[in-house]
N, CA, C and O of each residue as an XYZ file, in Angstrom:
856
protein
N       0.852     -1.195      0.000
C       0.000      0.000      0.000
C       0.888      1.246      0.000
O       1.756      1.397      0.860
N       0.665      2.134     -0.968
C       1.433      3.372     -1.018
C       0.488      4.559     -0.932
O      -0.732      4.408     -0.998
N       1.073      5.746     -0.784
C       0.260      6.954     -0.673
C      -0.188      7.487     -2.022
O      -1.115      8.295     -2.083
N       0.451      7.052     -3.113
C       0.087      7.562     -4.415
C       0.374      9.051     -4.548
O       1.226      9.590     -3.843
N      -0.343      9.714     -5.457
C      -0.156     11.164     -5.648
C      -1.472     11.928     -5.623
O      -1.456     13.158     -5.686
N      -2.615     11.246     -5.534
C      -3.893     11.952     -5.625
C      -4.114     12.915     -4.467
O      -4.917     13.840     -4.584
N      -3.416     12.716     -3.349
C      -3.556     13.615     -2.204
C      -3.073     15.034     -2.518
O      -3.395     15.971     -1.788
N      -2.313     15.196     -3.585
C      -1.855     16.537     -3.975
C      -3.014     17.457     -4.357
O      -2.854     18.678     -4.362
N      -4.167     16.892     -4.676
C      -5.313     17.714     -5.073
C      -5.982     18.403     -3.887
O      -6.843     19.260     -4.089
N      -5.611     18.056     -2.663
C      -6.207     18.701     -1.494
C      -5.734     20.149     -1.382
O      -4.633     20.469     -1.830
N      -6.540     21.025     -0.796
C      -6.133     22.432     -0.657
C      -4.818     22.562      0.111
O      -4.644     21.953      1.166
N      -3.887     23.370     -0.433
C      -2.576     23.589      0.198
C      -1.969     22.248      0.627
O      -1.531     22.095      1.767
N      -1.947     21.302     -0.278
C      -1.542     19.933      0.051
C      -0.105     19.837      0.534
O       0.211     18.970      1.348
N       0.769     20.706      0.051
C       2.168     20.720      0.493
C       2.480     21.992      1.257
O       3.043     21.943      2.350
N       2.117     23.130      0.687
C       2.378     24.425      1.333
C       1.456     25.452      0.707
O       0.827     25.198     -0.321
N       1.383     26.620      1.338
C       0.587     27.705      0.757
C       1.177     28.058     -0.607
O       2.395     28.148     -0.759
N       0.310     28.255     -1.592
C       0.786     28.627     -2.917
C       0.742     27.495     -3.909
O       0.875     27.720     -5.112
N       0.555     26.262     -3.420
C       0.476     25.132     -4.333
C       1.624     24.167     -4.167
O       2.256     24.116     -3.112
N       1.895     23.401     -5.208
C       2.972     22.413     -5.133
C       3.763     22.398     -6.436
O       3.236     22.692     -7.508
N       5.020     22.053     -6.318
C       5.881     21.815     -7.481
C       6.797     20.661     -7.116
O       7.672     20.792     -6.260
N       6.589     19.533     -7.772
C       7.278     18.297     -7.409
C       7.845     17.642     -8.664
O       7.193     17.596     -9.708
N       9.060     17.140     -8.543
C       9.704     16.397     -9.625
C       9.960     14.984     -9.121
O      10.517     14.796     -8.039
N       9.555     13.996     -9.902
C       9.741     12.585     -9.557
C      10.552     11.926    -10.667
O      10.314     12.187    -11.846
N      11.499     11.081    -10.303
C      12.300     10.391    -11.315
C      12.520      8.949    -10.907
O      12.561      8.626     -9.719
N      12.662      8.087    -11.897
C      12.914      6.685    -11.629
C      14.395      6.372    -11.809
O      15.023      6.792    -12.781
N      14.937      5.624    -10.849
C      16.310      5.127    -10.917
C      17.367      6.226    -10.925
O      18.413      6.088    -11.558
N      17.083      7.327    -10.211
C      18.086      8.364     -9.941
C      18.170      8.545     -8.429
O      17.160      8.436     -7.735
N      19.365      8.820     -7.917
C      19.495      9.171     -6.507
C      18.828     10.528     -6.292
O      18.874     11.393     -7.167
N      18.213     10.711     -5.134
C      17.484     11.964     -4.901
C      18.411     13.167     -4.899
O      18.015     14.243     -5.345
N      19.636     13.013     -4.410
C      20.588     14.132     -4.421
C      20.939     14.521     -5.856
O      21.077     15.704     -6.167
N      21.083     13.519     -6.728
C      21.347     13.793     -8.139
C      20.172     14.521     -8.772
O      20.356     15.487     -9.513
N      18.965     14.055     -8.476
C      17.777     14.700     -9.023
C      17.674     16.143     -8.539
O      17.390     17.042     -9.330
N      17.903     16.373     -7.236
C      17.832     17.732     -6.699
C      18.856     18.638     -7.363
O      18.554     19.792     -7.670
N      20.061     18.131     -7.588
C      21.099     18.929     -8.237
C      20.707     19.276     -9.672
O      20.936     20.395    -10.129
N      20.121     18.321    -10.372
C      19.675     18.589    -11.741
C      18.572     19.639    -11.766
O      18.584     20.542    -12.603
N      17.619     19.516    -10.848
C      16.533     20.498    -10.776
C      17.100     21.882    -10.476
O      16.692     22.869    -11.088
N      18.039     21.957     -9.536
C      18.639     23.245     -9.157
C      19.321     23.909    -10.339
O      19.315     25.136    -10.442
N      19.906     23.127    -11.229
C      20.614     23.685    -12.383
C      19.694     24.324    -13.408
O      20.163     25.022    -14.306
N      18.376     24.097    -13.287
C      17.448     24.649    -14.274
C      16.858     25.996    -13.851
O      15.990     26.527    -14.544
N      17.311     26.556    -12.731
C      16.816     27.868    -12.307
C      17.180     28.907    -13.362
O      18.302     28.908    -13.868
N      16.254     29.778    -13.691
C      16.498     30.834    -14.670
C      17.535     31.829    -14.148
O      17.715     31.981    -12.939
N      18.211     32.500    -15.076
C      19.145     33.550    -14.699
C      20.443     33.006    -14.169
O      20.826     31.873    -14.463
N      21.122     33.824    -13.383
C      22.413     33.429    -12.837
C      22.259     32.201    -11.942
O      21.369     32.137    -11.093
N      23.136     31.241    -12.149
C      23.061     29.997    -11.375
C      23.218     30.268     -9.884
O      24.065     31.064     -9.477
N      22.421     29.621     -9.095
C      22.479     29.797     -7.645
C      23.393     28.753     -7.018
O      23.518     27.636     -7.520
N      24.021     29.127     -5.927
C      24.820     28.174     -5.165
C      23.892     27.147     -4.524
O      22.801     27.481     -4.062
N      24.337     25.898     -4.503
C      23.578     24.832     -3.863
C      24.191     24.570     -2.499
O      25.360     24.197     -2.401
N      23.420     24.762     -1.462
C      23.921     24.570     -0.106
C      23.054     23.555      0.642
O      21.860     23.775      0.842
N      23.659     22.459      1.045
C      22.946     21.508      1.882
C      22.786     22.118      3.273
O      23.761     22.577      3.867
N      21.571     22.124      3.787
C      21.330     22.711      5.118
C      20.750     21.660      6.076
O      20.028     21.991      7.017
N      21.082     20.386      5.817
C      20.694     19.329      6.730
C      19.324     18.760      6.414
O      18.793     18.962      5.322
N      18.757     18.049      7.374
C      17.440     17.442      7.210
C      16.408     18.270      7.970
O      16.513     18.449      9.183
N      15.413     18.772      7.246
C      14.423     19.681      7.818
C      13.016     19.246      7.447
O      12.809     18.554      6.451
N      12.053     19.660      8.259
C      10.651     19.504      7.900
C      10.271     20.622      6.931
O      11.015     21.588      6.757
N       9.115     20.479      6.311
C       8.646     21.538      5.426
C       8.457     22.847      6.155
O       8.775     23.907      5.616
N       7.946     22.795      7.373
C       7.747     24.015      8.155
C       9.078     24.665      8.496
O       9.201     25.888      8.444
N      10.072     23.864      8.843
C      11.398     24.405      9.147
C      12.030     25.059      7.927
O      12.685     26.094      8.045
N      11.836     24.461      6.756
C      12.375     25.052      5.525
C      11.769     26.430      5.297
O      12.481     27.376      4.960
N      10.474     26.546      5.478
C       9.825     27.842      5.275
C      10.306     28.862      6.306
O      10.454     30.040      5.981
N      10.550     28.431      7.530
C      11.089     29.334      8.545
C      12.491     29.810      8.170
O      12.828     30.979      8.361
N      13.317     28.888      7.628
C      14.673     29.256      7.206
C      14.613     30.284      6.083
O      15.346     31.272      6.114
N      13.755     30.068      5.100
C      13.638     31.005      3.982
C      13.180     32.381      4.467
O      13.681     33.408      4.009
N      12.236     32.389      5.385
C      11.751     33.661      5.913
C      12.856     34.381      6.684
O      13.005     35.598      6.567
N      13.628     33.633      7.469
C      14.695     34.246      8.254
C      15.833     34.775      7.404
O      16.369     35.848      7.683
N      16.211     34.030      6.364
C      17.341     34.435      5.524
C      16.967     35.455      4.465
O      17.777     36.314      4.116
N      15.747     35.368      3.951
C      15.363     36.167      2.780
C      14.322     37.243      3.089
O      13.964     38.030      2.212
N      13.840     37.278      4.316
C      12.852     38.281      4.681
C      11.418     37.835      4.457
O      10.507     38.302      5.141
N      11.213     36.939      3.510
C       9.892     36.367      3.226
C      10.112     35.036      2.535
O      11.101     34.851      1.825
N       9.186     34.109      2.744
C       9.350     32.773      2.180
C       9.498     32.825      0.669
O      10.329     32.112      0.106
N       8.701     33.660     -0.001
C       8.697     33.670     -1.464
C       9.930     34.331     -2.058
O      10.098     34.315     -3.277
N      10.798     34.911     -1.236
C      12.022     35.538     -1.747
C      13.171     34.549     -1.927
O      14.213     34.911     -2.473
N      12.999     33.322     -1.483
C      14.056     32.315     -1.605
C      13.500     31.019     -2.156
O      12.291     30.871     -2.333
N      14.395     30.084     -2.427
C      13.994     28.773     -2.945
C      14.793     27.695     -2.223
O      15.994     27.842     -2.000
N      14.115     26.618     -1.864
C      14.774     25.454     -1.274
C      14.151     24.195     -1.852
O      12.995     24.197     -2.275
N      14.928     23.124     -1.865
C      14.478     21.836     -2.373
C      14.645     20.777     -1.288
O      15.744     20.599     -0.762
N      13.579     20.081     -0.953
C      13.679     18.904     -0.101
C      13.604     17.680     -1.001
O      12.861     17.673     -1.982
N      14.373     16.639     -0.670
C      14.404     15.493     -1.572
C      14.491     14.190     -0.790
O      14.952     14.157      0.351
N      14.041     13.123     -1.430
C      14.059     11.812     -0.794
C      13.812     10.718     -1.802
O      13.735     10.974     -3.004
N      13.688      9.491     -1.313
C      13.501      8.324     -2.179
C      12.459      7.399     -1.570
O      12.339      7.287     -0.350
N      11.707      6.736     -2.447
C      10.763      5.706     -2.040
C      10.774      4.638     -3.124
O      10.392      4.888     -4.267
N      11.219      3.439     -2.745
C      11.385      2.344     -3.699
C      12.293      2.795     -4.835
O      13.391      3.289     -4.582
N      11.853      2.634     -6.096
C      12.711      3.015     -7.219
C      12.589      4.488     -7.592
O      13.211      4.941     -8.552
N      11.788      5.235     -6.834
C      11.516      6.633     -7.159
C      12.333      7.588     -6.298
O      12.498      7.372     -5.097
N      12.838      8.642     -6.921
C      13.389      9.789     -6.196
C      12.426     10.953     -6.409
O      11.745     11.021     -7.432
N      12.369     11.862     -5.450
C      11.462     12.999     -5.594
C      12.113     14.256     -5.016
O      12.948     14.196     -4.114
N      11.700     15.389     -5.568
C      12.142     16.702     -5.109
C      10.904     17.567     -4.910
O      10.049     17.642     -5.792
N      10.806     18.218     -3.761
C       9.693     19.109     -3.456
C      10.251     20.523     -3.329
O      11.171     20.763     -2.547
N       9.695     21.456     -4.097
C      10.180     22.837     -4.092
C       9.439     23.664     -3.035
O       8.249     23.465     -2.788
N      10.174     24.594     -2.421
C       9.603     25.506     -1.423
C      10.036     26.932     -1.739
O      11.064     27.166     -2.374
N       9.218     27.881     -1.273
C       9.553     29.291     -1.477
C       8.976     29.817     -2.775
O       7.908     29.393     -3.214
N       9.701     30.749     -3.384
C       9.217     31.392     -4.603
C       9.625     30.644     -5.853
O      10.357     31.178     -6.686
N       9.162     29.417     -5.993
C       9.535     28.585     -7.138
C       8.768     28.929     -8.402
O       9.188     28.553     -9.496
N       7.649     29.637     -8.276
C       6.789     29.894     -9.424
C       7.549     30.646    -10.520
O       8.119     31.707    -10.268
N       7.555     30.097    -11.724
C       8.165     30.703    -12.918
C       9.674     30.899    -12.787
O      10.254     31.709    -13.510
N      10.312     30.172    -11.878
C      11.757     30.327    -11.671
C      12.582     29.203    -12.293
O      13.810     29.285    -12.304
N      11.944     28.163    -12.806
C      12.675     27.015    -13.326
C      12.359     26.813    -14.809
O      11.222     26.989    -15.248
N      13.396     26.439    -15.571
C      13.231     26.200    -16.997
C      13.463     24.749    -17.378
O      13.385     23.852    -16.539
N      13.749     24.533    -18.657
C      13.886     23.172    -19.173
C      15.321     22.788    -19.490
O      15.574     21.671    -19.942
N      16.269     23.699    -19.260
C      17.672     23.385    -19.581
C      18.565     23.663    -18.379
O      18.309     24.594    -17.615
N      19.629     22.847    -18.204
C      19.868     21.608    -18.941
C      18.801     20.575    -18.597
O      18.282     20.582    -17.481
N      18.460     19.678    -19.538
C      17.326     18.772    -19.317
C      17.527     17.864    -18.101
O      18.542     17.176    -17.987
N      16.555     17.873    -17.204
C      16.614     16.992    -16.038
C      16.559     15.524    -16.472
O      17.081     14.649    -15.781
N      15.926     15.261    -17.618
C      15.736     13.876    -18.076
C      16.892     13.360    -18.923
O      16.773     12.301    -19.540
N      18.012     14.086    -18.966
C      19.146     13.641    -19.789
C      19.672     12.296    -19.279
O      19.419     11.901    -18.141
N      20.413     11.605    -20.156
C      20.986     10.324    -19.761
C      19.947      9.234    -19.584
O      20.103      8.357    -18.735
N      18.878      9.285    -20.386
C      17.822      8.262    -20.397
C      16.986      8.236    -19.123
O      16.339      7.229    -18.834
N      16.988      9.312    -18.365
C      16.178      9.361    -17.142
C      14.692      9.523    -17.474
O      14.321     10.184    -18.444
N      13.860      8.905    -16.646
C      12.406      9.077    -16.714
C      12.027     10.095    -15.635
O      12.228      9.839    -14.448
N      11.483     11.242    -16.037
C      11.218     12.335    -15.112
C       9.768     12.780    -15.260
O       9.261     12.934    -16.371
N       9.106     12.984    -14.111
C       7.702     13.380    -14.079
C       7.583     14.693    -13.305
O       8.107     14.822    -12.199
N       6.892     15.660    -13.897
C       6.734     16.979    -13.293
C       5.278     17.192    -12.920
O       4.387     16.973    -13.740
N       5.030     17.619    -11.687
C       3.691     17.925    -11.197
C       3.728     19.317    -10.571
O       4.517     19.570     -9.661
N       2.873     20.220    -11.059
C       2.955     21.600    -10.571
C       1.579     22.256    -10.564
O       0.780     22.079    -11.483
N       1.325     23.020     -9.500
C       0.059     23.731     -9.375
C       0.282     25.044     -8.635
O       0.619     25.047     -7.451
N       0.094     26.152     -9.332
C       0.163     27.468     -8.701
C      -1.225     27.787     -8.137
O      -2.014     28.506     -8.751
N      -1.490     27.251     -6.990
C      -2.838     27.264     -6.424
C      -3.363     28.664     -6.132
O      -4.567     28.902     -6.230
N      -2.487     29.584     -5.777
C      -2.924     30.921     -5.396
C      -2.813     31.925     -6.542
O      -3.040     33.118     -6.342
N      -2.470     31.459     -7.727
C      -2.394     32.361     -8.874
C      -3.801     32.802     -9.252
O      -4.676     31.965     -9.468
N      -4.024     34.109     -9.334
C      -5.368     34.617     -9.554
C      -5.911     34.459    -10.954
O      -7.045     34.868    -11.205
N      -5.156     33.882    -11.887
C      -5.618     33.854    -13.281
C      -6.845     32.982    -13.546
O      -7.688     33.441    -14.317
N      -7.046     31.791    -13.005
C      -6.150     30.900    -12.281
C      -5.435     29.940    -13.245
O      -5.970     29.596    -14.299
N      -4.252     29.525    -12.878
C      -3.475     28.593    -13.677
C      -3.845     27.160    -13.288
O      -3.848     26.840    -12.099
N      -4.154     26.297    -14.241
C      -4.492     24.910    -13.884
C      -3.260     24.117    -13.483
O      -2.145     24.491    -13.845
N      -3.436     23.032    -12.743
C      -2.307     22.145    -12.433
C      -1.785     21.516    -13.720
O      -2.548     21.255    -14.650
N      -0.479     21.276    -13.763
C       0.160     20.769    -14.971
C       0.896     19.459    -14.686
O       1.392     19.234    -13.582
N       0.956     18.598    -15.710
C       1.712     17.358    -15.646
C       2.553     17.219    -16.901
O       2.105     17.551    -17.998
N       3.782     16.722    -16.738
C       4.611     16.393    -17.897
C       5.486     15.196    -17.558
O       5.982     15.072    -16.439
N       5.666     14.329    -18.524
C       6.565     13.180    -18.400
C       7.588     13.290    -19.521
O       7.233     13.365    -20.698
N       8.865     13.300    -19.142
C       9.957     13.398    -20.108
C      10.890     12.210    -19.940
O      11.127     11.740    -18.827
N      11.412     11.734    -21.056
C      12.370     10.630    -21.042
C      13.494     10.936    -22.011
O      13.272     11.111    -23.209
N      14.709     10.999    -21.473
C      15.897     11.231    -22.301
C      15.719     12.449    -23.203
O      16.004     12.398    -24.399
N      15.241     13.551    -22.606
C      15.073     14.847    -23.260
C      13.915     14.882    -24.258
O      13.813     15.815    -25.055
N      13.046     13.877    -24.221
C      11.875     13.843    -25.101
C      10.605     13.981    -24.269
O      10.474     13.370    -23.208
N       9.662     14.801    -24.770
C       8.364     14.914    -24.124
C       7.525     13.695    -24.475
O       7.213     13.457    -25.642
N       7.166     12.934    -23.462
C       6.396     11.718    -23.670
C       4.895     11.937    -23.436
O       4.060     11.287    -24.065
N       4.565     12.863    -22.521
C       3.155     13.043    -22.158
C       3.016     14.350    -21.386
O       3.819     14.632    -20.497
N       2.002     15.148    -21.718
C       1.773     16.399    -20.985
C       0.328     16.838    -21.168
O      -0.240     16.701    -22.251
N      -0.261     17.366    -20.101
C      -1.602     17.954    -20.198
C      -1.907     18.727    -18.926
O      -1.244     18.555    -17.903
N      -2.927     19.586    -19.005
C      -3.356     20.312    -17.811
C      -4.413     19.480    -17.091
O      -5.351     18.973    -17.706
N      -4.242     19.350    -15.785
C      -5.026     18.399    -14.994
C      -6.457     18.848    -14.734
O      -7.257     18.075    -14.206
N      -6.795     20.091    -15.099
C      -8.193     20.494    -15.049
C      -8.907     20.125    -16.342
O     -10.132     20.207    -16.427
N      -8.134     19.715    -17.354
C      -8.703     19.367    -18.663
C      -9.620     20.486    -19.143
O     -10.713     20.240    -19.652
N      -9.155     21.716    -18.970
C      -9.952     22.920    -19.171
C      -9.653     23.519    -20.544
O      -8.542     23.985    -20.796
N     -10.653     23.504    -21.432
C     -10.459     24.012    -22.780
C     -10.064     25.470    -22.830
O      -9.404     25.897    -23.777
N     -10.457     26.255    -21.817
C     -10.097     27.677    -21.832
C      -8.601     27.880    -21.633
O      -8.089     28.972    -21.877
N      -7.891     26.838    -21.193
C      -6.439     26.906    -21.053
C      -5.743     26.064    -22.124
O      -4.611     25.615    -21.944
N      -6.441     25.861    -23.233
C      -5.804     25.223    -24.365
C      -5.739     23.721    -24.306
O      -4.958     23.115    -25.040
N      -6.541     23.087    -23.450
C      -6.509     21.630    -23.412
C      -7.092     21.074    -24.699
O      -8.230     21.382    -25.055
N      -6.324     20.263    -25.392
C      -6.776     19.634    -26.625
C      -6.280     18.192    -26.636
O      -5.624     17.750    -27.580
N      -6.601     17.487    -25.589
C      -6.123     16.129    -25.450
C      -4.723     16.097    -24.857
O      -4.133     17.139    -24.571
N      -4.208     14.905    -24.678
C      -2.879     14.705    -24.105
C      -1.840     14.815    -25.217
O      -1.984     14.201    -26.274
N      -0.800     15.596    -24.972
C       0.254     15.805    -25.953
C       1.445     14.883    -25.651
O       1.590     14.384    -24.535
N       2.301     14.668    -26.676
C       3.521     13.902    -26.456
C       3.678     12.744    -27.415
O       3.121     12.758    -28.513
N       4.434     11.744    -27.005
C       4.635     10.544    -27.802
C       3.281      9.910    -28.107
O       2.493      9.688    -27.188
N       2.994      9.615    -29.369
C       1.652      9.118    -29.719
C       1.206      7.906    -28.910
O       0.056      7.844    -28.477
N       2.093      6.952    -28.704
C       1.703      5.740    -27.983
C       1.425      6.024    -26.509
O       0.415      5.578    -25.964
N       2.329      6.770    -25.867
C       2.162      7.075    -24.443
C       0.971      7.995    -24.227
O       0.138      7.747    -23.355
N       0.889      9.064    -25.027
C      -0.182     10.045    -24.856
C      -1.552      9.422    -25.086
O      -2.491      9.703    -24.341
N      -1.678      8.579    -26.110
C      -2.978      7.972    -26.397
C      -3.398      7.011    -25.287
O      -4.584      6.906    -24.975
N      -2.430      6.306    -24.684
C      -2.758      5.392    -23.589
C      -3.295      6.164    -22.383
O      -4.251      5.728    -21.741
N      -2.683      7.309    -22.073
C      -3.158      8.136    -20.961
C      -4.524      8.723    -21.294
O      -5.415      8.750    -20.444
N      -4.694      9.198    -22.539
C      -5.986      9.754    -22.940
C      -7.098      8.711    -22.816
O      -8.210      9.038    -22.403
N      -6.805      7.475    -23.168
C      -7.800      6.411    -23.042
C      -8.204      6.207    -21.585
O      -9.377      5.979    -21.288
N      -7.232      6.289    -20.675
C      -7.549      6.131    -19.243
C      -8.385      7.303    -18.740
O      -9.310      7.110    -17.951
N      -8.069      8.509    -19.186
C      -8.870      9.675    -18.793
C     -10.307      9.526    -19.286
O     -11.257      9.800    -18.553
N     -10.453      9.094    -20.519
C     -11.788      8.897    -21.082
C     -12.548      7.828    -20.303
O     -13.736      7.982    -20.022
N     -11.859      6.747    -19.959
C     -12.498      5.678    -19.187
C     -12.933      6.163    -17.806
O     -13.893      5.645    -17.236
N     -12.224      7.159    -17.270
C     -12.576      7.732    -15.967
C     -13.668      8.790    -16.080
O     -14.043      9.402    -15.080
N     -14.185      9.013    -17.304
C     -15.277      9.963    -17.506
C     -14.828     11.398    -17.708
O     -15.613     12.329    -17.529
N     -13.571     11.581    -18.079
C     -13.025     12.925    -18.270
C     -12.707     13.167    -19.742
O     -12.380     12.228    -20.468
N     -12.801     14.433    -20.191
C     -13.219     15.605    -19.413
C     -14.737     15.657    -19.204
O     -15.510     15.130    -20.005
N     -15.138     16.303    -18.112
C     -16.546     16.475    -17.777
C     -16.707     17.887    -17.219
O     -16.303     18.156    -16.087
N     -17.286     18.778    -17.994
C     -17.395     20.187    -17.596
C     -18.327     20.398    -16.414
O     -18.327     21.471    -15.811
N     -19.124     19.386    -16.075
C     -20.048     19.523    -14.950
C     -19.367     19.251    -13.608
O     -19.896     19.626    -12.561
N     -18.208     18.608    -13.631
C     -17.510     18.286    -12.393
C     -16.761     19.482    -11.840
O     -16.246     20.309    -12.592
N     -16.704     19.566    -10.515
C     -15.916     20.613     -9.846
C     -14.437     20.384    -10.154
O     -13.977     19.245    -10.226
N     -13.701     21.477    -10.335
C     -12.311     21.365    -10.783
C     -11.453     20.513     -9.860
O     -10.591     19.769    -10.329
N     -11.675     20.611     -8.559
C     -10.834     19.826     -7.653
C     -11.092     18.324     -7.834
O     -10.183     17.512     -7.664
N     -12.319     17.964     -8.175
C     -12.620     16.551     -8.445
C     -11.906     16.098     -9.716
O     -11.357     14.998     -9.765
N     -11.915     16.951    -10.746
C     -11.201     16.627    -11.983
C      -9.710     16.506    -11.719
O      -9.058     15.587    -12.215
N      -9.169     17.435    -10.939
C      -7.752     17.426    -10.561
C      -7.395     16.099     -9.891
O      -6.429     15.442    -10.278
N      -8.171     15.714     -8.895
C      -7.890     14.472     -8.168
C      -8.017     13.258     -9.086
O      -7.178     12.358     -9.043
N      -9.045     13.229     -9.905
C      -9.241     12.085    -10.788
C      -8.109     11.973    -11.806
O      -7.659     10.870    -12.114
N      -7.649     13.108    -12.328
C      -6.517     13.097    -13.255
C      -5.271     12.547    -12.578
O      -4.527     11.769    -13.174
N      -5.044     12.950    -11.332
C      -3.898     12.425    -10.587
C      -4.031     10.923    -10.350
O      -3.046     10.189    -10.423
N      -5.240     10.472    -10.070
C      -5.461      9.034     -9.870
C      -5.143      8.257    -11.140
O      -4.580      7.165    -11.073
N      -5.500      8.812    -12.300
C      -5.195      8.168    -13.577
C      -3.690      8.060    -13.759
O      -3.184      7.003    -14.138
N      -2.967      9.151    -13.490
C      -1.506      9.134    -13.623
C      -0.870      8.172    -12.633
O       0.082      7.464    -12.963
N      -1.395      8.153    -11.435
C      -0.886      7.256    -10.393
C      -0.984      5.800    -10.838
O      -0.032      5.033    -10.692
N      -2.127      5.430    -11.376
C      -2.325      4.046    -11.808
C      -1.503      3.722    -13.048
O      -0.911      2.647    -13.147
N      -1.470      4.652    -13.985
C      -0.816      4.358    -15.265
C       0.700      4.261    -15.132
O       1.320      3.356    -15.691
N       1.296      5.197    -14.390
C       2.754      5.235    -14.296
C       3.300      4.659    -12.989
O       4.513      4.527    -12.828
N       2.410      4.319    -12.060
C       2.865      3.791    -10.775
C       3.481      4.841     -9.871
O       4.293      4.507     -9.009
N       3.112      6.110    -10.049
C       3.720      7.197     -9.284
C       3.254      7.177     -7.833
O       2.094      6.885     -7.543
N       4.170      7.491     -6.935
C       3.823      7.566     -5.518
C       4.749      8.537     -4.805
O       5.891      8.754     -5.210
N       4.226      9.112     -3.738
C       4.989     10.011     -2.865
C       4.645      9.666     -1.412
O       3.495      9.345     -1.113
N       5.628      9.729     -0.506
C       5.354      9.427      0.909
C       4.752     10.641      1.626
O       5.481     11.523      2.081
N       3.450     10.677      1.720
C       2.750     11.860      2.223
C       3.212     12.281      3.621
O       3.560     13.443      3.830
N       3.218     11.357      4.570
C       3.565     11.720      5.943
C       4.989     12.249      6.030
O       5.254     13.229      6.726
N       5.903     11.595      5.318
C       7.291     12.041      5.400
C       7.441     13.449      4.832
O       8.159     14.275      5.395
N       6.767     13.720      3.722
C       6.861     15.052      3.119
C       6.233     16.103      4.025
O       6.780     17.195      4.180
N       5.101     15.786      4.617
C       4.362     16.795      5.382
C       4.815     16.930      6.834
O       4.700     18.012      7.410
N       5.330     15.851      7.441
C       5.573     15.901      8.877
C       7.006     15.584      9.293
O       7.442     16.006     10.364
N       7.739     14.855      8.471
C       9.059     14.410      8.888
C      10.157     15.222      8.215
O       9.877     16.127      7.428
N      11.396     14.896      8.525
C      12.517     15.624      7.954
C      13.011     14.955      6.676
O      12.896     13.741      6.505
N      13.563     15.775      5.784
C      14.164     15.311      4.542
C      15.423     16.122      4.273
O      15.512     17.271      4.705
N      16.401     15.552      3.567
C      17.569     16.347      3.160
C      17.112     17.575      2.378
O      16.216     17.504      1.537
N      17.746     18.689      2.677
C      17.292     19.965      2.122
C      18.442     20.723      1.483
O      19.535     20.815      2.042
N      18.175     21.266      0.293
C      19.151     22.055     -0.444
C      18.631     23.481     -0.588
O      17.530     23.700     -1.093
N      19.424     24.442     -0.145
C      19.074     25.848     -0.309
C      19.712     26.363     -1.594
O      20.901     26.151     -1.835
N      18.918     27.038     -2.414
C      19.440     27.650     -3.632
C      19.694     29.117     -3.353
O      18.767     29.925     -3.286
N      20.963     29.445     -3.192
C      21.348     30.746     -2.663
C      21.945     31.618     -3.764
O      22.821     31.178     -4.509
N      21.465     32.855     -3.861
C      22.022     33.795     -4.833
C      23.343     34.357     -4.283
O      23.344     35.010     -3.240
N      24.461     34.112     -4.970
C      25.761     34.606     -4.465
C      25.852     36.128     -4.565
O      26.869     36.711     -4.189
C-alpha cells in the first residue's frame, strides 16, 4: 500500500501557494535535486545543503534568511522504492526552466505543478519526459479555456493516458475542478505507478538544499 499522488489535489496539500514536485525513476534523490537546481532561470544559484528539515522548518529558514518565504527557494528530496522525488519551497513559481534537461541520460522524469494561489487561475500541470523527449503532458483540469486539446507527447504514451482519462469519464465540464484534478492524478498514479510518501513530506525531515544567490 502506497500513498500515491492523488492527495496533492487537497487544498494547500504541500504548502501555501500550491505544489511543485519532480519525480524520477532510478536516480538518486541528491542527483535529481542537483539537476533540478541547475534549471533555475538567470544566474546559477549556489547549492547549499542545510541538513534534514521539515517543510515548516524550511519555510522558517527562507523567511529568516530572505525576509519572506517567497524571496528564496529550497528543495527537499528523498527516495521511495525506485523513485526519487524533489519538493520545491519558497518562490519557485516561474523560476525554473527546461535546460539543462533533467531527463538527460535516459532518465524518466515526471513533473507535477500547481500554482494554487495564482489569480488567473493557472491549472495544475503534468509532464513526463524521457531522455530529453516529451512523452506526455496535459493540464489536470482538462480545461479548454487553457488550451486543453487532449494529451500531448509521444503518440503511444499520450494515447494510452488519454484512453484512461476517457475511461474515468473525463473531461466532464459539470464536475468541480478539484474533483477533476484528483481524478486526473489518480489516472496518472495508476498508469505510471507514481507515488509520494505523504507523511514524510508533510511531517518528517528530509535532506534539504538551499538555492542561494551569491
